[in-house]
PyMOL CGO cylinders between C-alpha atoms (Angstrom):
from pymol import cmd
from pymol.cgo import CYLINDER

trace = [
    CYLINDER, -0.01, -0.01, 0.00, 2.96, 2.30, -0.57, 0.3, 1, 1, 1, 1, 1, 1,
    CYLINDER, 2.96, 2.30, -0.57, 1.78, 5.89, -1.09, 0.3, 1, 1, 1, 1, 1, 1,
    CYLINDER, 1.78, 5.89, -1.09, -1.66, 5.31, 0.48, 0.3, 1, 1, 1, 1, 1, 1,
    CYLINDER, -1.66, 5.31, 0.48, -2.48, 7.05, 3.76, 0.3, 1, 1, 1, 1, 1, 1,
    CYLINDER, -2.48, 7.05, 3.76, -4.70, 5.82, 6.59, 0.3, 1, 1, 1, 1, 1, 1,
    CYLINDER, -4.70, 5.82, 6.59, -5.90, 7.81, 9.59, 0.3, 1, 1, 1, 1, 1, 1,
    CYLINDER, -5.90, 7.81, 9.59, -6.41, 5.52, 12.62, 0.3, 1, 1, 1, 1, 1, 1,
    CYLINDER, -6.41, 5.52, 12.62, -8.18, 6.49, 15.82, 0.3, 1, 1, 1, 1, 1, 1,
    CYLINDER, -8.18, 6.49, 15.82, -7.96, 4.62, 19.10, 0.3, 1, 1, 1, 1, 1, 1,
    CYLINDER, -7.96, 4.62, 19.10, -4.88, 2.57, 18.20, 0.3, 1, 1, 1, 1, 1, 1,
    CYLINDER, -4.88, 2.57, 18.20, -2.30, 3.77, 20.74, 0.3, 1, 1, 1, 1, 1, 1,
    CYLINDER, -2.30, 3.77, 20.74, -3.41, 1.35, 23.40, 0.3, 1, 1, 1, 1, 1, 1,
    CYLINDER, -3.41, 1.35, 23.40, -5.43, -1.81, 24.02, 0.3, 1, 1, 1, 1, 1, 1,
    CYLINDER, -5.43, -1.81, 24.02, -6.14, -4.15, 21.11, 0.3, 1, 1, 1, 1, 1, 1,
    CYLINDER, -6.14, -4.15, 21.11, -6.10, -1.15, 18.81, 0.3, 1, 1, 1, 1, 1, 1,
    CYLINDER, -6.10, -1.15, 18.81, -2.31, -1.17, 18.85, 0.3, 1, 1, 1, 1, 1, 1,
    CYLINDER, -2.31, -1.17, 18.85, -2.46, -4.30, 16.71, 0.3, 1, 1, 1, 1, 1, 1,
    CYLINDER, -2.46, -4.30, 16.71, -4.30, -2.27, 14.08, 0.3, 1, 1, 1, 1, 1, 1,
    CYLINDER, -4.30, -2.27, 14.08, -1.47, 0.25, 13.98, 0.3, 1, 1, 1, 1, 1, 1,
    CYLINDER, -1.47, 0.25, 13.98, 1.10, -2.51, 13.65, 0.3, 1, 1, 1, 1, 1, 1,
    CYLINDER, 1.10, -2.51, 13.65, -0.79, -4.11, 10.78, 0.3, 1, 1, 1, 1, 1, 1,
    CYLINDER, -0.79, -4.11, 10.78, -1.07, -0.91, 8.76, 0.3, 1, 1, 1, 1, 1, 1,
    CYLINDER, -1.07, -0.91, 8.76, 2.60, -0.13, 9.25, 0.3, 1, 1, 1, 1, 1, 1,
    CYLINDER, 2.60, -0.13, 9.25, 3.61, -3.69, 8.25, 0.3, 1, 1, 1, 1, 1, 1,
    CYLINDER, 3.61, -3.69, 8.25, 1.51, -3.43, 5.12, 0.3, 1, 1, 1, 1, 1, 1,
    CYLINDER, 1.51, -3.43, 5.12, 3.31, -0.23, 4.04, 0.3, 1, 1, 1, 1, 1, 1,
    CYLINDER, 3.31, -0.23, 4.04, 0.65, 2.41, 4.62, 0.3, 1, 1, 1, 1, 1, 1,
    CYLINDER, 0.65, 2.41, 4.62, 1.44, 5.94, 5.50, 0.3, 1, 1, 1, 1, 1, 1,
    CYLINDER, 1.44, 5.94, 5.50, -0.17, 6.23, 8.92, 0.3, 1, 1, 1, 1, 1, 1,
    CYLINDER, -0.17, 6.23, 8.92, -1.53, 9.08, 11.03, 0.3, 1, 1, 1, 1, 1, 1,
    CYLINDER, -1.53, 9.08, 11.03, -2.83, 8.20, 14.47, 0.3, 1, 1, 1, 1, 1, 1,
    CYLINDER, -2.83, 8.20, 14.47, -4.72, 10.30, 17.04, 0.3, 1, 1, 1, 1, 1, 1,
    CYLINDER, -4.72, 10.30, 17.04, -3.97, 10.44, 20.75, 0.3, 1, 1, 1, 1, 1, 1,
    CYLINDER, -3.97, 10.44, 20.75, -5.02, 12.33, 23.86, 0.3, 1, 1, 1, 1, 1, 1,
    CYLINDER, -5.02, 12.33, 23.86, -2.43, 14.03, 26.08, 0.3, 1, 1, 1, 1, 1, 1,
    CYLINDER, -2.43, 14.03, 26.08, 1.25, 13.32, 25.64, 0.3, 1, 1, 1, 1, 1, 1,
    CYLINDER, 1.25, 13.32, 25.64, 2.37, 11.48, 22.51, 0.3, 1, 1, 1, 1, 1, 1,
    CYLINDER, 2.37, 11.48, 22.51, 2.56, 7.74, 23.14, 0.3, 1, 1, 1, 1, 1, 1,
    CYLINDER, 2.56, 7.74, 23.14, 6.05, 6.27, 23.44, 0.3, 1, 1, 1, 1, 1, 1,
    CYLINDER, 6.05, 6.27, 23.44, 7.43, 3.70, 21.07, 0.3, 1, 1, 1, 1, 1, 1,
    CYLINDER, 7.43, 3.70, 21.07, 5.61, 4.69, 17.87, 0.3, 1, 1, 1, 1, 1, 1,
    CYLINDER, 5.61, 4.69, 17.87, 7.44, 3.92, 14.60, 0.3, 1, 1, 1, 1, 1, 1,
    CYLINDER, 7.44, 3.92, 14.60, 9.34, 6.90, 13.37, 0.3, 1, 1, 1, 1, 1, 1,
    CYLINDER, 9.34, 6.90, 13.37, 7.31, 7.16, 10.16, 0.3, 1, 1, 1, 1, 1, 1,
    CYLINDER, 7.31, 7.16, 10.16, 3.98, 7.41, 11.99, 0.3, 1, 1, 1, 1, 1, 1,
    CYLINDER, 3.98, 7.41, 11.99, 2.41, 10.83, 12.38, 0.3, 1, 1, 1, 1, 1, 1,
    CYLINDER, 2.41, 10.83, 12.38, 0.88, 11.23, 15.89, 0.3, 1, 1, 1, 1, 1, 1,
    CYLINDER, 0.88, 11.23, 15.89, -1.65, 14.05, 16.25, 0.3, 1, 1, 1, 1, 1, 1,
    CYLINDER, -1.65, 14.05, 16.25, -3.11, 15.12, 19.56, 0.3, 1, 1, 1, 1, 1, 1,
    CYLINDER, -3.11, 15.12, 19.56, -6.83, 15.51, 19.25, 0.3, 1, 1, 1, 1, 1, 1,
    CYLINDER, -6.83, 15.51, 19.25, -10.13, 15.61, 21.06, 0.3, 1, 1, 1, 1, 1, 1,
    CYLINDER, -10.13, 15.61, 21.06, -12.27, 13.81, 18.53, 0.3, 1, 1, 1, 1, 1, 1,
    CYLINDER, -12.27, 13.81, 18.53, -15.53, 14.92, 20.21, 0.3, 1, 1, 1, 1, 1, 1,
    CYLINDER, -15.53, 14.92, 20.21, -14.62, 18.36, 18.81, 0.3, 1, 1, 1, 1, 1, 1,
    CYLINDER, -14.62, 18.36, 18.81, -15.22, 18.71, 15.04, 0.3, 1, 1, 1, 1, 1, 1,
    CYLINDER, -15.22, 18.71, 15.04, -12.48, 21.30, 14.63, 0.3, 1, 1, 1, 1, 1, 1,
    CYLINDER, -12.48, 21.30, 14.63, -9.99, 18.92, 16.22, 0.3, 1, 1, 1, 1, 1, 1,
    CYLINDER, -9.99, 18.92, 16.22, -11.03, 16.12, 13.86, 0.3, 1, 1, 1, 1, 1, 1,
    CYLINDER, -11.03, 16.12, 13.86, -10.58, 18.43, 10.90, 0.3, 1, 1, 1, 1, 1, 1,
    CYLINDER, -10.58, 18.43, 10.90, -7.04, 19.30, 12.15, 0.3, 1, 1, 1, 1, 1, 1,
    CYLINDER, -7.04, 19.30, 12.15, -6.16, 15.61, 12.26, 0.3, 1, 1, 1, 1, 1, 1,
    CYLINDER, -6.16, 15.61, 12.26, -7.08, 15.13, 8.63, 0.3, 1, 1, 1, 1, 1, 1,
    CYLINDER, -7.08, 15.13, 8.63, -5.39, 18.41, 7.62, 0.3, 1, 1, 1, 1, 1, 1,
    CYLINDER, -5.39, 18.41, 7.62, -2.15, 17.25, 9.33, 0.3, 1, 1, 1, 1, 1, 1,
    CYLINDER, -2.15, 17.25, 9.33, -2.29, 13.90, 7.49, 0.3, 1, 1, 1, 1, 1, 1,
    CYLINDER, -2.29, 13.90, 7.49, -2.79, 15.64, 4.17, 0.3, 1, 1, 1, 1, 1, 1,
    CYLINDER, -2.79, 15.64, 4.17, 0.11, 18.06, 4.93, 0.3, 1, 1, 1, 1, 1, 1,
    CYLINDER, 0.11, 18.06, 4.93, 2.49, 15.22, 5.72, 0.3, 1, 1, 1, 1, 1, 1,
    CYLINDER, 2.49, 15.22, 5.72, 1.42, 12.57, 3.24, 0.3, 1, 1, 1, 1, 1, 1,
    CYLINDER, 1.42, 12.57, 3.24, -0.57, 14.36, 0.52, 0.3, 1, 1, 1, 1, 1, 1,
    CYLINDER, -0.57, 14.36, 0.52, -4.00, 12.76, 0.98, 0.3, 1, 1, 1, 1, 1, 1,
    CYLINDER, -4.00, 12.76, 0.98, -6.14, 10.39, 3.04, 0.3, 1, 1, 1, 1, 1, 1,
    CYLINDER, -6.14, 10.39, 3.04, -7.44, 7.20, 1.47, 0.3, 1, 1, 1, 1, 1, 1,
    CYLINDER, -7.44, 7.20, 1.47, -8.60, 5.28, 4.54, 0.3, 1, 1, 1, 1, 1, 1,
    CYLINDER, -8.60, 5.28, 4.54, -10.10, 5.98, 7.93, 0.3, 1, 1, 1, 1, 1, 1,
    CYLINDER, -10.10, 5.98, 7.93, -10.41, 3.40, 10.66, 0.3, 1, 1, 1, 1, 1, 1,
    CYLINDER, -10.41, 3.40, 10.66, -12.57, 4.56, 13.55, 0.3, 1, 1, 1, 1, 1, 1,
    CYLINDER, -12.57, 4.56, 13.55, -11.34, 2.23, 16.34, 0.3, 1, 1, 1, 1, 1, 1,
    CYLINDER, -11.34, 2.23, 16.34, -11.77, 4.80, 19.15, 0.3, 1, 1, 1, 1, 1, 1,
    CYLINDER, -11.77, 4.80, 19.15, -14.60, 3.96, 21.53, 0.3, 1, 1, 1, 1, 1, 1,
    CYLINDER, -14.60, 3.96, 21.53, -15.43, 2.85, 25.02, 0.3, 1, 1, 1, 1, 1, 1,
    CYLINDER, -15.43, 2.85, 25.02, -17.73, 0.71, 27.08, 0.3, 1, 1, 1, 1, 1, 1,
    CYLINDER, -17.73, 0.71, 27.08, -19.66, 1.71, 30.24, 0.3, 1, 1, 1, 1, 1, 1,
    CYLINDER, -19.66, 1.71, 30.24, -22.20, -0.34, 32.15, 0.3, 1, 1, 1, 1, 1, 1,
    CYLINDER, -22.20, -0.34, 32.15, -23.69, 2.19, 34.53, 0.3, 1, 1, 1, 1, 1, 1,
    CYLINDER, -23.69, 2.19, 34.53, -26.92, 0.48, 35.54, 0.3, 1, 1, 1, 1, 1, 1,
    CYLINDER, -26.92, 0.48, 35.54, -30.47, 0.39, 34.36, 0.3, 1, 1, 1, 1, 1, 1,
    CYLINDER, -30.47, 0.39, 34.36, -31.71, 3.21, 32.11, 0.3, 1, 1, 1, 1, 1, 1,
    CYLINDER, -31.71, 3.21, 32.11, -33.69, 5.06, 34.76, 0.3, 1, 1, 1, 1, 1, 1,
    CYLINDER, -33.69, 5.06, 34.76, -30.89, 4.74, 37.29, 0.3, 1, 1, 1, 1, 1, 1,
    CYLINDER, -30.89, 4.74, 37.29, -27.71, 5.36, 35.28, 0.3, 1, 1, 1, 1, 1, 1,
    CYLINDER, -27.71, 5.36, 35.28, -26.27, 8.93, 35.36, 0.3, 1, 1, 1, 1, 1, 1,
    CYLINDER, -26.27, 8.93, 35.36, -27.20, 11.05, 32.31, 0.3, 1, 1, 1, 1, 1, 1,
    CYLINDER, -27.20, 11.05, 32.31, -23.51, 11.95, 32.06, 0.3, 1, 1, 1, 1, 1, 1,
    CYLINDER, -23.51, 11.95, 32.06, -22.66, 8.32, 31.24, 0.3, 1, 1, 1, 1, 1, 1,
    CYLINDER, -22.66, 8.32, 31.24, -25.25, 8.33, 28.46, 0.3, 1, 1, 1, 1, 1, 1,
    CYLINDER, -25.25, 8.33, 28.46, -23.75, 11.52, 27.04, 0.3, 1, 1, 1, 1, 1, 1,
    CYLINDER, -23.75, 11.52, 27.04, -20.16, 10.26, 27.32, 0.3, 1, 1, 1, 1, 1, 1,
    CYLINDER, -20.16, 10.26, 27.32, -21.05, 6.98, 25.52, 0.3, 1, 1, 1, 1, 1, 1,
    CYLINDER, -21.05, 6.98, 25.52, -22.62, 8.93, 22.67, 0.3, 1, 1, 1, 1, 1, 1,
    CYLINDER, -22.62, 8.93, 22.67, -19.59, 11.14, 22.49, 0.3, 1, 1, 1, 1, 1, 1,
    CYLINDER, -19.59, 11.14, 22.49, -16.93, 8.46, 22.47, 0.3, 1, 1, 1, 1, 1, 1,
    CYLINDER, -16.93, 8.46, 22.47, -18.72, 5.89, 20.32, 0.3, 1, 1, 1, 1, 1, 1,
    CYLINDER, -18.72, 5.89, 20.32, -20.68, 8.02, 17.91, 0.3, 1, 1, 1, 1, 1, 1,
    CYLINDER, -20.68, 8.02, 17.91, -19.53, 11.61, 17.83, 0.3, 1, 1, 1, 1, 1, 1,
    CYLINDER, -19.53, 11.61, 17.83, -15.85, 10.75, 17.43, 0.3, 1, 1, 1, 1, 1, 1,
    CYLINDER, -15.85, 10.75, 17.43, -16.61, 8.63, 14.34, 0.3, 1, 1, 1, 1, 1, 1,
    CYLINDER, -16.61, 8.63, 14.34, -19.02, 11.21, 12.92, 0.3, 1, 1, 1, 1, 1, 1,
    CYLINDER, -19.02, 11.21, 12.92, -16.57, 14.06, 13.23, 0.3, 1, 1, 1, 1, 1, 1,
    CYLINDER, -16.57, 14.06, 13.23, -13.69, 12.01, 11.74, 0.3, 1, 1, 1, 1, 1, 1,
    CYLINDER, -13.69, 12.01, 11.74, -15.86, 10.78, 8.88, 0.3, 1, 1, 1, 1, 1, 1,
    CYLINDER, -15.86, 10.78, 8.88, -17.06, 14.25, 8.09, 0.3, 1, 1, 1, 1, 1, 1,
    CYLINDER, -17.06, 14.25, 8.09, -13.48, 15.57, 8.06, 0.3, 1, 1, 1, 1, 1, 1,
    CYLINDER, -13.48, 15.57, 8.06, -12.18, 12.71, 5.83, 0.3, 1, 1, 1, 1, 1, 1,
    CYLINDER, -12.18, 12.71, 5.83, -14.88, 12.76, 3.17, 0.3, 1, 1, 1, 1, 1, 1,
    CYLINDER, -14.88, 12.76, 3.17, -13.66, 15.91, 1.36, 0.3, 1, 1, 1, 1, 1, 1,
    CYLINDER, -13.66, 15.91, 1.36, -10.17, 14.56, 0.51, 0.3, 1, 1, 1, 1, 1, 1,
    CYLINDER, -10.17, 14.56, 0.51, -11.62, 11.18, -0.37, 0.3, 1, 1, 1, 1, 1, 1,
    CYLINDER, -11.62, 11.18, -0.37, -14.07, 12.77, -2.70, 0.3, 1, 1, 1, 1, 1, 1,
    CYLINDER, -14.07, 12.77, -2.70, -11.30, 14.75, -4.30, 0.3, 1, 1, 1, 1, 1, 1,
    CYLINDER, -11.30, 14.75, -4.30, -9.31, 11.54, -4.81, 0.3, 1, 1, 1, 1, 1, 1,
    CYLINDER, -9.31, 11.54, -4.81, -12.34, 9.60, -6.08, 0.3, 1, 1, 1, 1, 1, 1,
    CYLINDER, -12.34, 9.60, -6.08, -11.65, 6.77, -3.70, 0.3, 1, 1, 1, 1, 1, 1,
    CYLINDER, -11.65, 6.77, -3.70, -11.59, 5.90, -0.02, 0.3, 1, 1, 1, 1, 1, 1,
    CYLINDER, -11.59, 5.90, -0.02, -12.54, 3.41, 2.65, 0.3, 1, 1, 1, 1, 1, 1,
    CYLINDER, -12.54, 3.41, 2.65, -14.00, 4.03, 6.10, 0.3, 1, 1, 1, 1, 1, 1,
    CYLINDER, -14.00, 4.03, 6.10, -14.22, 1.32, 8.76, 0.3, 1, 1, 1, 1, 1, 1,
    CYLINDER, -14.22, 1.32, 8.76, -16.27, 1.41, 11.96, 0.3, 1, 1, 1, 1, 1, 1,
    CYLINDER, -16.27, 1.41, 11.96, -16.22, -0.90, 14.99, 0.3, 1, 1, 1, 1, 1, 1,
    CYLINDER, -16.22, -0.90, 14.99, -19.64, -2.19, 15.94, 0.3, 1, 1, 1, 1, 1, 1,
    CYLINDER, -19.64, -2.19, 15.94, -20.90, -4.38, 18.73, 0.3, 1, 1, 1, 1, 1, 1,
    CYLINDER, -20.90, -4.38, 18.73, -22.90, -7.60, 18.91, 0.3, 1, 1, 1, 1, 1, 1,
    CYLINDER, -22.90, -7.60, 18.91, -24.81, -5.95, 21.72, 0.3, 1, 1, 1, 1, 1, 1,
    CYLINDER, -24.81, -5.95, 21.72, -26.86, -4.02, 19.11, 0.3, 1, 1, 1, 1, 1, 1,
    CYLINDER, -26.86, -4.02, 19.11, -28.35, -7.36, 18.06, 0.3, 1, 1, 1, 1, 1, 1,
    CYLINDER, -28.35, -7.36, 18.06, -28.43, -9.02, 21.41, 0.3, 1, 1, 1, 1, 1, 1,
    CYLINDER, -28.43, -9.02, 21.41, -28.81, -6.27, 24.02, 0.3, 1, 1, 1, 1, 1, 1,
    CYLINDER, -28.81, -6.27, 24.02, -28.28, -6.87, 27.71, 0.3, 1, 1, 1, 1, 1, 1,
    CYLINDER, -28.28, -6.87, 27.71, -29.35, -4.89, 30.75, 0.3, 1, 1, 1, 1, 1, 1,
    CYLINDER, -29.35, -4.89, 30.75, -27.29, -2.06, 32.30, 0.3, 1, 1, 1, 1, 1, 1,
    CYLINDER, -27.29, -2.06, 32.30, -25.48, -0.60, 29.28, 0.3, 1, 1, 1, 1, 1, 1,
    CYLINDER, -25.48, -0.60, 29.28, -28.09, 1.39, 27.39, 0.3, 1, 1, 1, 1, 1, 1,
    CYLINDER, -28.09, 1.39, 27.39, -25.72, 4.24, 26.47, 0.3, 1, 1, 1, 1, 1, 1,
    CYLINDER, -25.72, 4.24, 26.47, -23.24, 1.78, 24.93, 0.3, 1, 1, 1, 1, 1, 1,
    CYLINDER, -23.24, 1.78, 24.93, -25.87, -0.21, 23.08, 0.3, 1, 1, 1, 1, 1, 1,
    CYLINDER, -25.87, -0.21, 23.08, -27.71, 2.82, 21.67, 0.3, 1, 1, 1, 1, 1, 1,
    CYLINDER, -27.71, 2.82, 21.67, -24.51, 4.66, 20.68, 0.3, 1, 1, 1, 1, 1, 1,
    CYLINDER, -24.51, 4.66, 20.68, -23.30, 1.50, 18.76, 0.3, 1, 1, 1, 1, 1, 1,
    CYLINDER, -23.30, 1.50, 18.76, -26.69, 1.11, 17.12, 0.3, 1, 1, 1, 1, 1, 1,
    CYLINDER, -26.69, 1.11, 17.12, -26.48, 4.75, 15.99, 0.3, 1, 1, 1, 1, 1, 1,
    CYLINDER, -26.48, 4.75, 15.99, -22.94, 4.08, 14.73, 0.3, 1, 1, 1, 1, 1, 1,
    CYLINDER, -22.94, 4.08, 14.73, -24.34, 1.33, 12.48, 0.3, 1, 1, 1, 1, 1, 1,
    CYLINDER, -24.34, 1.33, 12.48, -26.83, 3.86, 11.13, 0.3, 1, 1, 1, 1, 1, 1,
    CYLINDER, -26.83, 3.86, 11.13, -24.03, 6.28, 10.46, 0.3, 1, 1, 1, 1, 1, 1,
    CYLINDER, -24.03, 6.28, 10.46, -22.16, 3.71, 8.38, 0.3, 1, 1, 1, 1, 1, 1,
    CYLINDER, -22.16, 3.71, 8.38, -25.25, 2.95, 6.34, 0.3, 1, 1, 1, 1, 1, 1,
    CYLINDER, -25.25, 2.95, 6.34, -25.90, 6.65, 5.77, 0.3, 1, 1, 1, 1, 1, 1,
    CYLINDER, -25.90, 6.65, 5.77, -22.26, 7.15, 4.58, 0.3, 1, 1, 1, 1, 1, 1,
    CYLINDER, -22.26, 7.15, 4.58, -22.53, 4.19, 2.29, 0.3, 1, 1, 1, 1, 1, 1,
    CYLINDER, -22.53, 4.19, 2.29, -25.75, 5.50, 0.78, 0.3, 1, 1, 1, 1, 1, 1,
    CYLINDER, -25.75, 5.50, 0.78, -24.23, 8.97, 0.15, 0.3, 1, 1, 1, 1, 1, 1,
    CYLINDER, -24.23, 8.97, 0.15, -20.82, 8.15, -1.22, 0.3, 1, 1, 1, 1, 1, 1,
    CYLINDER, -20.82, 8.15, -1.22, -20.54, 4.57, -2.50, 0.3, 1, 1, 1, 1, 1, 1,
    CYLINDER, -20.54, 4.57, -2.50, -21.19, 5.76, -6.07, 0.3, 1, 1, 1, 1, 1, 1,
    CYLINDER, -21.19, 5.76, -6.07, -18.26, 8.12, -5.69, 0.3, 1, 1, 1, 1, 1, 1,
    CYLINDER, -18.26, 8.12, -5.69, -15.80, 5.26, -5.00, 0.3, 1, 1, 1, 1, 1, 1,
    CYLINDER, -15.80, 5.26, -5.00, -15.84, 5.65, -1.18, 0.3, 1, 1, 1, 1, 1, 1,
    CYLINDER, -15.84, 5.65, -1.18, -16.72, 2.56, 0.79, 0.3, 1, 1, 1, 1, 1, 1,
    CYLINDER, -16.72, 2.56, 0.79, -17.98, 2.20, 4.35, 0.3, 1, 1, 1, 1, 1, 1,
    CYLINDER, -17.98, 2.20, 4.35, -18.15, -1.01, 6.43, 0.3, 1, 1, 1, 1, 1, 1,
    CYLINDER, -18.15, -1.01, 6.43, -18.56, -2.01, 10.03, 0.3, 1, 1, 1, 1, 1, 1,
    CYLINDER, -18.56, -2.01, 10.03, -16.63, -4.77, 11.77, 0.3, 1, 1, 1, 1, 1, 1,
    CYLINDER, -16.63, -4.77, 11.77, -18.93, -6.10, 14.49, 0.3, 1, 1, 1, 1, 1, 1,
    CYLINDER, -18.93, -6.10, 14.49, -17.08, -7.31, 17.58, 0.3, 1, 1, 1, 1, 1, 1,
    CYLINDER, -17.08, -7.31, 17.58, -18.38, -9.50, 20.40, 0.3, 1, 1, 1, 1, 1, 1,
    CYLINDER, -18.38, -9.50, 20.40, -15.53, -9.80, 22.89, 0.3, 1, 1, 1, 1, 1, 1,
    CYLINDER, -15.53, -9.80, 22.89, -11.79, -9.21, 22.27, 0.3, 1, 1, 1, 1, 1, 1,
    CYLINDER, -11.79, -9.21, 22.27, -8.99, -10.98, 24.09, 0.3, 1, 1, 1, 1, 1, 1,
    CYLINDER, -8.99, -10.98, 24.09, -7.50, -8.23, 26.23, 0.3, 1, 1, 1, 1, 1, 1,
    CYLINDER, -7.50, -8.23, 26.23, -6.12, -8.24, 29.77, 0.3, 1, 1, 1, 1, 1, 1,
    CYLINDER, -6.12, -8.24, 29.77, -9.12, -6.25, 31.00, 0.3, 1, 1, 1, 1, 1, 1,
    CYLINDER, -9.12, -6.25, 31.00, -11.59, -8.65, 29.44, 0.3, 1, 1, 1, 1, 1, 1,
    CYLINDER, -11.59, -8.65, 29.44, -9.75, -11.60, 30.89, 0.3, 1, 1, 1, 1, 1, 1,
    CYLINDER, -9.75, -11.60, 30.89, -9.83, -10.02, 34.33, 0.3, 1, 1, 1, 1, 1, 1,
    CYLINDER, -9.83, -10.02, 34.33, -13.56, -9.30, 34.04, 0.3, 1, 1, 1, 1, 1, 1,
    CYLINDER, -13.56, -9.30, 34.04, -14.37, -12.79, 32.76, 0.3, 1, 1, 1, 1, 1, 1,
    CYLINDER, -14.37, -12.79, 32.76, -11.91, -15.15, 34.65, 0.3, 1, 1, 1, 1, 1, 1,
    CYLINDER, -11.91, -15.15, 34.65, -13.92, -18.27, 33.95, 0.3, 1, 1, 1, 1, 1, 1,
    CYLINDER, -13.92, -18.27, 33.95, -14.30, -17.76, 30.19, 0.3, 1, 1, 1, 1, 1, 1,
    CYLINDER, -14.30, -17.76, 30.19, -12.57, -19.80, 27.48, 0.3, 1, 1, 1, 1, 1, 1,
    CYLINDER, -12.57, -19.80, 27.48, -10.24, -17.16, 26.11, 0.3, 1, 1, 1, 1, 1, 1,
    CYLINDER, -10.24, -17.16, 26.11, -9.32, -19.25, 23.12, 0.3, 1, 1, 1, 1, 1, 1,
    CYLINDER, -9.32, -19.25, 23.12, -12.77, -18.60, 21.71, 0.3, 1, 1, 1, 1, 1, 1,
    CYLINDER, -12.77, -18.60, 21.71, -12.35, -14.81, 21.71, 0.3, 1, 1, 1, 1, 1, 1,
    CYLINDER, -12.35, -14.81, 21.71, -11.24, -12.69, 18.76, 0.3, 1, 1, 1, 1, 1, 1,
    CYLINDER, -11.24, -12.69, 18.76, -7.68, -11.29, 19.08, 0.3, 1, 1, 1, 1, 1, 1,
    CYLINDER, -7.68, -11.29, 19.08, -6.57, -7.77, 18.26, 0.3, 1, 1, 1, 1, 1, 1,
    CYLINDER, -6.57, -7.77, 18.26, -4.25, -9.14, 15.56, 0.3, 1, 1, 1, 1, 1, 1,
    CYLINDER, -4.25, -9.14, 15.56, -7.18, -10.93, 13.92, 0.3, 1, 1, 1, 1, 1, 1,
    CYLINDER, -7.18, -10.93, 13.92, -9.32, -7.79, 13.91, 0.3, 1, 1, 1, 1, 1, 1,
    CYLINDER, -9.32, -7.79, 13.91, -6.44, -5.75, 12.63, 0.3, 1, 1, 1, 1, 1, 1,
    CYLINDER, -6.44, -5.75, 12.63, -6.11, -7.98, 9.55, 0.3, 1, 1, 1, 1, 1, 1,
    CYLINDER, -6.11, -7.98, 9.55, -9.82, -7.59, 8.80, 0.3, 1, 1, 1, 1, 1, 1,
    CYLINDER, -9.82, -7.59, 8.80, -9.76, -3.78, 9.27, 0.3, 1, 1, 1, 1, 1, 1,
    CYLINDER, -9.76, -3.78, 9.27, -6.73, -3.32, 7.00, 0.3, 1, 1, 1, 1, 1, 1,
    CYLINDER, -6.73, -3.32, 7.00, -8.23, -5.64, 4.38, 0.3, 1, 1, 1, 1, 1, 1,
    CYLINDER, -8.23, -5.64, 4.38, -11.41, -3.55, 4.38, 0.3, 1, 1, 1, 1, 1, 1,
    CYLINDER, -11.41, -3.55, 4.38, -9.29, -0.45, 3.74, 0.3, 1, 1, 1, 1, 1, 1,
    CYLINDER, -9.29, -0.45, 3.74, -7.31, -2.09, 0.98, 0.3, 1, 1, 1, 1, 1, 1,
    CYLINDER, -7.31, -2.09, 0.98, -8.13, -2.63, -2.70, 0.3, 1, 1, 1, 1, 1, 1,
    CYLINDER, -8.13, -2.63, -2.70, -8.70, -6.41, -2.34, 0.3, 1, 1, 1, 1, 1, 1,
    CYLINDER, -8.70, -6.41, -2.34, -12.03, -5.66, -0.59, 0.3, 1, 1, 1, 1, 1, 1,
    CYLINDER, -12.03, -5.66, -0.59, -13.10, -3.18, -3.32, 0.3, 1, 1, 1, 1, 1, 1,
    CYLINDER, -13.10, -3.18, -3.32, -16.54, -4.74, -4.07, 0.3, 1, 1, 1, 1, 1, 1,
    CYLINDER, -16.54, -4.74, -4.07, -17.55, -4.51, -0.36, 0.3, 1, 1, 1, 1, 1, 1,
    CYLINDER, -17.55, -4.51, -0.36, -19.50, -1.61, 1.05, 0.3, 1, 1, 1, 1, 1, 1,
    CYLINDER, -19.50, -1.61, 1.05, -22.34, -1.22, 3.51, 0.3, 1, 1, 1, 1, 1, 1,
    CYLINDER, -22.34, -1.22, 3.51, -21.46, -4.41, 5.35, 0.3, 1, 1, 1, 1, 1, 1,
    CYLINDER, -21.46, -4.41, 5.35, -22.10, -5.23, 8.98, 0.3, 1, 1, 1, 1, 1, 1,
    CYLINDER, -22.10, -5.23, 8.98, -19.40, -7.90, 9.24, 0.3, 1, 1, 1, 1, 1, 1,
    CYLINDER, -19.40, -7.90, 9.24, -19.52, -10.16, 12.36, 0.3, 1, 1, 1, 1, 1, 1,
    CYLINDER, -19.52, -10.16, 12.36, -16.04, -10.86, 13.75, 0.3, 1, 1, 1, 1, 1, 1,
    CYLINDER, -16.04, -10.86, 13.75, -16.96, -12.98, 16.81, 0.3, 1, 1, 1, 1, 1, 1,
    CYLINDER, -16.96, -12.98, 16.81, -14.30, -15.66, 16.55, 0.3, 1, 1, 1, 1, 1, 1,
    CYLINDER, -14.30, -15.66, 16.55, -15.74, -18.69, 18.32, 0.3, 1, 1, 1, 1, 1, 1,
    CYLINDER, -15.74, -18.69, 18.32, -17.36, -16.71, 21.12, 0.3, 1, 1, 1, 1, 1, 1,
    CYLINDER, -17.36, -16.71, 21.12, -20.88, -17.75, 21.99, 0.3, 1, 1, 1, 1, 1, 1,
]
cmd.load_cgo(trace, "trace")
């Protein structure tokens, strides 16, 4: 993918770091977003941009920095997100609802909006979102998370409807549970071998951004591994 540029959010920690590694290994130019101090240990060729992605101006600045460094943006992977289980809908704090909407929906919306102009100018592009199986099989106590991820699925479909004919593709990788230290600690009796790994998800996300997946757009792609 020499000469192609991807903007990646949420990849400086957790399982998202595997996404960064995959794009670098495959030869992409990569710009990543981060909060606070720049993360240590990034490859020298990676552009790290501090940003608050809940702010549309900050998202636009990320894309502008990527274009200034690399000349364009052909892919966007919206990995940034978060999970909160704050209790039943009528008991959970309103602030948790708002924060889940911000981190899971607003960040992706602002980054998508910022990336579409250069993609349209290039006549090509790929955008990937991270969905959740909880939108199909909800559970009690996490309404903010479930609704924000459901809205994210709607965002992907809206983007697909608006720009697929212009050569820009949008897809969602739907995750159930990922093998991370936190998830292992929260589920000590689970069979971890059934869970999807960050490296496996990274390969899927990069493939969806690359030319080999060119016919695919508008997909809600389950990536559950062998998890029940």
